N, C-alpha and C positions, 0 to 999 in steps of 0.2 A: 619983534621978538616972538618966538613961537614956544608954546608950552605944551607938554604932554602929560596926561594923567598917569599915575602909577598903575592904574587898573583900567585899561580901555574897556569900553562897553562890550566889545567882542569877547573879552576874557571872562566876563561874568557868566557863570553857568545858568542855563535856563531853568534848571531844577533847584537852584539854590534858594533857601527860604528868604523871603523879604521881611523887612521890619514890620510891615502891616500884617503879616501872616503869623508872627510869633506872639506868644502870650506876653502881656505887659503887666508889670506889677509896680505899684507906687511904693518906694522904699520907706517913706514916712508911715504909710499904712502898715507895712510889714513890721515896723518897729513899734507900732502902737502909739505913735507920737513921741516916742522916746528916741534915744540915739543908738540903741543897740537891740539886736534880736538874735535869737539862736535859730539856726537852720540845720535840720537833720537830713542827711543823705545816707541811706542804708544804716550802718551802725556808727557813723561818724557825725559829730556835732561841730558845726562851724559858727563863728560869731560874725554877724554883719554889723558894721559900725558906720554911722554917718559922722564925718568930721565937722569941725567948726567951719571949715571952708566949703562944706557941702559936697564933699567927695565920699565915695564908698570904699570901705576896706573890708575884705572877707578874709578871716583867719581861721586856722584849724585849732 
């Protein structure tokens, strides 16, 4: 049986940022050890929430 990936290596752009090149933030540090934090972008405030299942939800 033969498998093909959805994104062959040839399709990945050479100039696309890689995970090691991107800034990385720990969500628990962003929330100060709590489950929620507010994030401001321009004049809009968003709420970042860590669920009991350990998932992230970002709402406006």
